[in-house]
C-alpha positions in Angstrom: 144.9 -50.6 89.6 144.5 -54.5 90.7 147.1 -55.2 92.5 148.7 -59.2 93.3 148.2 -60.6 96.4 151.8 -60.2 97.5 151.0 -56.4 96.5 148.0 -56.0 99.0 150.0 -57.4 101.5 152.8 -55.4 102.0 151.5 -51.9 100.6 151.4 -49.3 103.1 150.0 -46.5 104.5 151.2 -42.9 103.6 153.6 -41.7 106.7 152.8 -37.6 106.2 151.2 -36.2 108.7 148.4 -34.8 107.0 147.6 -38.8 105.7 147.0 -39.7 109.2 144.2 -37.0 110.0 142.2 -37.9 107.1 138.8 -40.4 108.0 136.6 -42.1 105.7 133.2 -41.2 105.1 131.6 -41.7 108.5 134.1 -41.7 110.8 134.6 -39.4 113.9 137.8 -37.1 114.5 139.0 -38.0 118.1 139.9 -34.3 119.9 143.6 -33.0 120.6 142.6 -32.6 124.7 145.8 -34.4 126.3 149.0 -32.6 127.6 152.5 -33.3 128.3 151.7 -33.9 132.0 148.5 -36.4 131.9 149.8 -37.8 128.8 152.8 -39.5 131.1 150.4 -40.0 133.6 148.7 -42.4 131.2 151.8 -43.9 131.0 152.7 -44.6 134.6 148.9 -45.0 135.5 149.2 -48.1 133.0 152.2 -49.4 134.3 153.0 -48.8 137.8 150.5 -51.0 139.6 150.1 -54.1 137.7 153.7 -55.7 137.8 154.4 -54.5 141.6 150.8 -55.2 143.4 150.2 -58.7 141.4 152.9 -60.3 139.6 155.5 -60.2 142.7 153.3 -62.8 144.2 154.2 -65.0 140.4 157.3 -64.0 139.5 159.2 -64.5 143.3 158.4 -68.2 143.5 160.6 -68.5 140.3 163.3 -66.3 140.4 163.6 -65.7 144.3 165.6 -62.3 145.3 167.1 -62.1 142.0 163.6 -60.8 140.9 165.3 -57.7 141.3 167.4 -59.1 138.3 164.3 -60.0 136.3 162.5 -56.5 137.2 166.1 -54.6 135.6 166.3 -56.6 132.9 162.7 -56.4 131.8 163.7 -52.4 132.4 166.1 -52.3 130.1 164.7 -54.1 127.5 161.9 -51.7 127.8 164.2 -48.9 127.6 165.5 -49.8 124.2 162.6 -50.0 122.9 161.0 -47.1 124.6 163.8 -45.3 122.6 162.3 -46.8 119.1 159.0 -45.6 120.7 160.1 -41.9 120.9 161.1 -41.6 117.5 158.2 -43.4 115.6 155.5 -41.2 118.0 157.2 -38.0 116.1 157.2 -39.5 113.0 153.7 -41.0 113.0 151.6 -38.9 115.7 148.6 -41.1 114.9 146.1 -43.8 117.5 147.0 -47.4 117.2 150.4 -47.0 118.4 153.2 -50.2 117.2 150.0 -51.0 114.9 150.3 -47.6 112.8 153.7 -47.8 112.8 153.9 -51.1 111.3 151.3 -49.8 109.1 153.6 -47.2 107.7 156.7 -49.3 107.3 156.1 -52.9 106.9 153.1 -53.4 105.4 149.3 -54.1 106.1 149.4 -57.8 107.1 152.0 -57.8 109.4 149.8 -54.4 110.5 147.1 -56.6 111.1 148.6 -59.4 112.9 150.4 -56.6 115.1 146.9 -55.1 116.0 146.0 -59.0 116.8 149.0 -59.0 119.1 147.6 -55.7 120.6 144.4 -56.4 121.2 145.9 -59.7 123.0 147.9 -57.6 125.0 145.1 -55.0 126.2 142.4 -56.8 126.3 144.1 -59.6 128.9 145.9 -57.0 130.7 142.9 -55.2 131.3 141.3 -58.6 132.6 144.6 -59.5 134.6 144.2 -56.2 137.1 140.9 -56.2 137.2 141.4 -59.4 139.1 144.3 -58.5 141.1 142.2 -55.3 142.4 139.7 -57.5 143.8 142.3 -59.2 146.1 143.3 -55.5 147.3 139.5 -54.5 148.0 138.8 -57.6 149.8 141.7 -56.8 152.2 140.5 -53.4 152.4 137.4 -54.4 152.9 138.7 -56.9 155.9 141.1 -54.4 157.7 138.3 -51.4 157.2 134.8 -53.0 158.7 136.0 -57.0 159.3 134.0 -58.1 156.5 135.2 -60.0 153.7 133.5 -60.7 150.3 131.9 -64.1 149.6 134.2 -66.7 148.4 131.5 -67.9 146.2 131.7 -64.0 144.9 135.5 -63.3 144.2 137.0 -66.5 142.9 136.6 -67.6 139.1 134.8 -70.5 137.6 137.8 -71.3 135.5 140.9 -72.1 137.3 144.2 -73.7 137.0 144.1 -76.8 139.9 147.0 -79.8 140.3 144.9 -81.8 137.3 145.1 -78.7 134.8 142.2 -76.6 134.1 139.1 -77.6 136.5 135.7 -75.4 136.7 133.9 -74.4 139.8 129.7 -74.0 139.0 128.5 -71.2 140.7 131.5 -69.1 141.6 132.3 -66.0 139.6 134.6 -62.8 140.9 132.3 -60.0 140.9 134.7 -57.1 141.9 136.4 -56.9 138.8 133.2 -56.7 136.9 132.2 -53.8 139.0 135.8 -52.2 138.0 135.1 -52.7 134.3 131.4 -51.2 134.1 133.2 -48.1 135.9 135.9 -47.4 134.0 133.6 -47.8 131.0 131.3 -45.2 132.1 134.6 -43.0 132.8 135.7 -43.1 129.1 132.4 -42.9 127.8 132.6 -39.4 129.4 135.4 -38.3 127.5 138.9 -38.7 126.9 140.2 -35.3 128.5 137.6 -36.1 131.8 139.2 -39.6 132.1 142.9 -38.2 131.5 142.4 -35.6 134.5 141.1 -38.6 137.0 143.8 -41.0 135.8 146.4 -38.2 136.9 144.9 -37.7 140.2 144.6 -41.7 140.9 148.4 -41.8 139.8 150.0 -39.3 141.8 148.1 -41.2 145.0 149.7 -44.4 143.4 153.1 -43.0 143.9 152.4 -41.7 147.4 151.0 -45.0 148.4 153.9 -46.7 147.3 156.7 -44.0 148.8 154.6 -44.9 152.0 155.1 -48.7 151.7 158.9 -48.3 150.6 159.2 -46.3 154.1 157.8 -48.5 156.3 158.8 -51.9 154.6 162.4 -50.8 154.7 161.6 -50.9 158.6 161.9 -54.6 158.5 164.8 -55.0 156.2 166.6 -58.2 156.7 169.5 -58.5 154.3 169.0 -62.2 155.0 166.1 -62.5 153.0 168.2 -62.1 150.1 170.2 -65.4 151.0 170.5 -67.4 148.9 170.0 -64.8 146.4 169.3 -67.5 143.1 166.8 -70.1 143.8 167.4 -73.3 143.1 165.1 -75.9 140.6 161.8 -75.8 142.1 158.3 -77.0 141.4 158.3 -73.6 139.4 160.6 -74.5 137.1 164.8 -74.2 136.7 166.4 -71.7 139.3 169.3 -69.6 138.5 169.5 -67.2 135.7 166.7 -69.3 133.7 164.2 -68.5 136.9 165.0 -65.2 136.5 164.6 -64.4 133.0 161.3 -67.1 133.4 160.2 -64.0 135.8 161.4 -61.5 133.9 159.0 -62.8 131.1 156.2 -62.9 134.1 156.9 -59.5 134.6 157.6 -57.9 131.8 154.0 -57.1 130.7 153.7 -54.4 133.4 155.6 -52.0 131.2 152.7 -51.8 128.7 152.2 -48.4 130.0 155.0 -47.3 127.3 152.7 -48.9 124.4 149.5 -47.1 125.9 151.1 -43.1 125.9 152.1 -43.9 121.5 147.9 -45.4 121.5 147.2 -41.6 122.7 149.2 -40.0 119.6 146.2 -38.4 118.0 144.3 -37.1 120.7 147.9 -35.1 122.1 148.5 -31.6 121.9 151.6 -31.3 120.1 152.3 -34.8 119.7 155.2 -34.6 117.7 156.6 -33.1 121.1 154.6 -34.5 123.9 154.7 -38.0 122.9 158.4 -38.9 122.9 158.9 -37.1 125.9 156.2 -38.7 128.2 157.4 -42.1 126.8 160.9 -41.8 128.5 159.7 -39.5 131.2 157.7 -42.7 132.0 159.6 -45.3 131.5 162.0 -43.6 134.1 159.5 -43.1 136.9 158.6 -46.3 136.4 161.8 -48.2 136.6 163.0 -46.0 139.7 160.0 -46.8 141.9 159.6 -51.0 140.5 163.1 -51.5 141.8 162.2 -49.3 145.2 159.4 -51.2 146.2 161.1 -54.5 144.9 164.3 -54.2 147.0 162.4 -53.1 149.8 159.2 -56.2 149.7 162.2 -58.8 149.2 163.8 -57.0 152.4 161.0 -57.2 154.4 159.9 -60.9 153.5 161.4 -64.0 152.7 160.8 -65.0 149.1 159.3 -68.2 150.1 156.3 -66.1 151.8 155.3 -64.5 148.5 154.0 -67.6 147.1 150.0 -67.6 147.0 150.0 -64.3 149.2 147.0 -62.6 148.6 147.2 -58.4 148.5 151.1 -59.2 149.4 152.2 -55.7 149.4 149.1 -55.2 152.3 150.3 -58.3 154.1 153.8 -57.4 154.4 153.3 -54.2 156.0 150.9 -55.7 158.5 153.5 -58.3 159.5 156.5 -55.4 159.7 154.2 -53.3 161.8 152.2 -56.0 163.7 148.9 -53.1 163.2 146.4 -53.1 160.8 146.2 -49.5 159.8 149.2 -49.8 157.4 147.5 -52.5 155.3 144.4 -50.8 155.2 146.2 -47.4 153.5 148.0 -49.4 151.1 144.8 -51.3 150.4 143.0 -48.5 149.7 145.6 -46.7 147.9 146.2 -50.1 145.9 142.4 -50.4 145.2 142.4 -46.2 143.6 145.9 -47.2 141.6 144.4 -50.1 140.1 141.7 -48.9 138.9 143.5 -46.5 136.9 145.9 -49.0 135.6 142.9 -50.8 134.1 141.1 -47.2 133.2 144.1 -46.9 130.8 144.7 -50.1 129.6 141.3 -50.5 128.5 141.3 -46.8 126.9 144.5 -48.1 124.9 142.3 -51.1 123.7 139.6 -49.0 122.1 141.5 -46.7 120.7 143.7 -49.7 118.8 140.4 -50.5 117.3 139.5 -47.2 116.4 142.6 -47.1 114.3 142.5 -50.5 112.6 138.2 -49.6 111.7 139.5 -46.5 110.0 141.5 -47.8 108.2 138.7 -50.8 107.0 140.1 -53.7 108.7 137.5 -54.4 111.1 133.7 -53.6 110.7 133.0 -49.2 110.9 131.7 -49.4 114.7 134.6 -49.6 116.3 135.3 -46.2 114.8 132.4 -43.9 115.6 132.6 -41.2 118.0 129.9 -39.2 120.4 129.6 -36.2 119.0 129.5 -34.3 122.1 132.3 -36.4 124.2 134.4 -37.0 121.6 134.8 -40.6 122.6 134.1 -44.0 120.9 130.9 -45.2 122.9 130.3 -48.6 120.9 133.4 -49.2 120.6 134.3 -48.5 124.5 131.2 -50.8 125.4 132.3 -53.7 123.5 136.0 -53.9 124.8 134.3 -53.6 128.5 131.5 -56.6 127.6 134.8 -59.0 126.6 137.2 -57.6 129.1 134.5 -57.8 132.3 133.4 -61.8 131.0 137.2 -62.8 131.4 138.1 -61.0 134.6 134.6 -62.3 136.0 135.2 -65.7 135.1 139.0 -66.5 134.4 141.8 -67.1 136.8 144.5 -64.5 136.3 147.5 -67.4 136.0 146.4 -67.8 132.8 146.5 -64.5 131.8 150.2 -63.0 132.5 152.6 -64.8 130.3 149.9 -64.1 127.6 149.9 -60.8 128.3 153.6 -60.5 127.8 153.6 -62.5 124.7 152.0 -59.7 123.1 153.7 -56.8 124.7 157.0 -58.6 123.7 155.7 -58.9 119.9 154.7 -55.5 119.6 158.3 -54.4 121.1 160.0 -56.2 118.2 157.9 -54.9 115.5 158.2 -51.7 117.1 162.1 -52.0 116.8 161.9 -53.5 113.3 159.7 -50.3 112.0 162.8 -47.9 112.8 165.6 -48.7 109.9 162.3 -49.1 107.6 161.8 -45.6 108.5 164.6 -44.0 108.1 165.2 -45.7 104.9 161.5 -45.0 103.6 162.2 -41.7 104.6 165.9 -40.8 103.6 167.2 -37.7 103.5 164.0 -35.7 103.5 163.5 -36.7 107.2 161.5 -34.3 109.5 163.9 -33.0 112.1 162.6 -34.7 115.6 164.2 -37.5 118.1 166.3 -40.1 116.6 167.4 -43.1 118.4 171.0 -42.9 119.0 174.0 -44.7 117.7 172.5 -45.1 114.3 168.8 -47.1 112.6 170.5 -50.7 113.9 172.1 -50.5 116.9 169.4 -49.7 119.9 166.6 -51.5 117.6 168.9 -54.5 117.1 169.2 -54.6 121.1 165.5 -54.5 121.9 164.9 -57.4 119.8 167.3 -59.7 120.7 166.5 -58.4 124.8 163.0 -59.1 123.6 163.4 -62.6 122.1 165.7 -63.8 125.1 162.5 -62.7 127.1 160.3 -64.7 125.1 162.6 -68.0 125.8 161.2 -67.6 128.9 157.6 -68.2 128.7 156.0 -71.5 129.0 154.6 -73.7 126.1 151.2 -73.2 127.0 151.3 -69.2 125.9 153.0 -70.1 122.9 150.2 -72.6 121.8 147.8 -70.1 122.8 149.3 -67.6 121.0 149.6 -69.7 118.0 145.7 -70.1 118.1 145.1 -66.4 118.6 147.4 -65.8 115.3 145.6 -68.3 113.2 142.5 -66.5 114.3 143.9 -63.7 113.2 145.1 -64.6 109.6 141.6 -65.9 109.0 140.0 -63.1 109.9 142.3 -60.9 107.3 142.0 -62.6 104.6 138.4 -63.1 105.0 137.2 -59.6 106.2 140.4 -57.5 106.5 142.1 -57.7 103.0 139.0 -56.9 100.9 137.4 -54.1 102.9 140.5 -52.0 103.7 140.6 -48.6 102.8 143.5 -48.7 100.9 142.0 -51.6 99.0 139.4 -49.5 97.7 141.9 -46.3 97.0 143.8 -48.8 94.7 140.6 -50.3 93.0 139.1 -46.9 92.1 142.5 -45.8 90.5 
């Protein structure tokens, strides 16, 4: 059956669970080895560590002490979207997260564009967190053995200077590259091993953050919250506009919710465990973010955050006047950020796997190793790209781009809920549903995402437009012709 161009753009995949487990000839099958607890830890591991360990340095100068409101704003937006994720993950328990949700509801073209948003989101998030890991590793080595990594080996070649983009010849950020190599090696060994290692690292991370909060509150000074809102500064306007700008910066740290959904095809009893893991991860993340943010602002004036390397370690050192608390926290950060980078790269590879299985990108990305059931070639390619970006580019270029990709993904998921409800109608399978009907919560989620997008920089919009242009060209040059649905319709 020949389809028109318009019909090809809006064709959708079947939403029945059996269809989600069919595989193209030559494709591999991912193994179901993840239970509820390790799945929840994947969500927590992908989230806690990014916003708290790194973006305070970027966000506090924009919002001042009111950065606490920025985290609340981001958490509310993420919470609204988490409910949408929970419903869709019940109905579409597949790898690919919001890409798979979009393909089953709003059509192939929108799903492909969503896939490119996710690739931008996960790829840059992995690079950004790996870069931040370098700062804490250097702080740990300095406190532990009195040695620092040479500047030329822990600073990027491409940086943001006073006059725009600057190139520093002979510089490379080597620690992030080594971290990405370690993550790749672990992921290649298999999903079960990776999930277990991640769960252990997440528990260590939570213990370290409790340790930070307990010590930071010793140095708590209520005067650090005055004035609560920033005035206009070099970072942009103050007041609520500054809060919004900071919220857009920290929002990417809620990427963990999306990561839980990417594991849908490797989870035991996904219709039960994925929604529960998403909501549990949101609660854990929000509580820890708010505790650490309040403790950090209370222990240190907002003006000191700008440009501060390994900020939370420095706060503990200043509060206690001793090096050992900073040493403990830096060691915990080195471990915990490893888990963030690990699960972010994991999410990237599973999205590529899902897109490849649908025929929209080359088959290399869907091949899995027969013994480990891991997509080895896929993982190697992702790690090479993430490692190069992390080793050469300043993280200041990456944060807002990650937020843009995340917010776009969240909006598509919110749109997909009422579309799915209408598509399934009275035949819908019983299970988790977004409360208050199919429109209120998704509508509020979309409005909140648009509000946070408003605070992102014009440069972010320009780069995002270029990336979307690449996505459209890729779809019409390769994807539309090689789509599995295209081949199915041609054979009818």
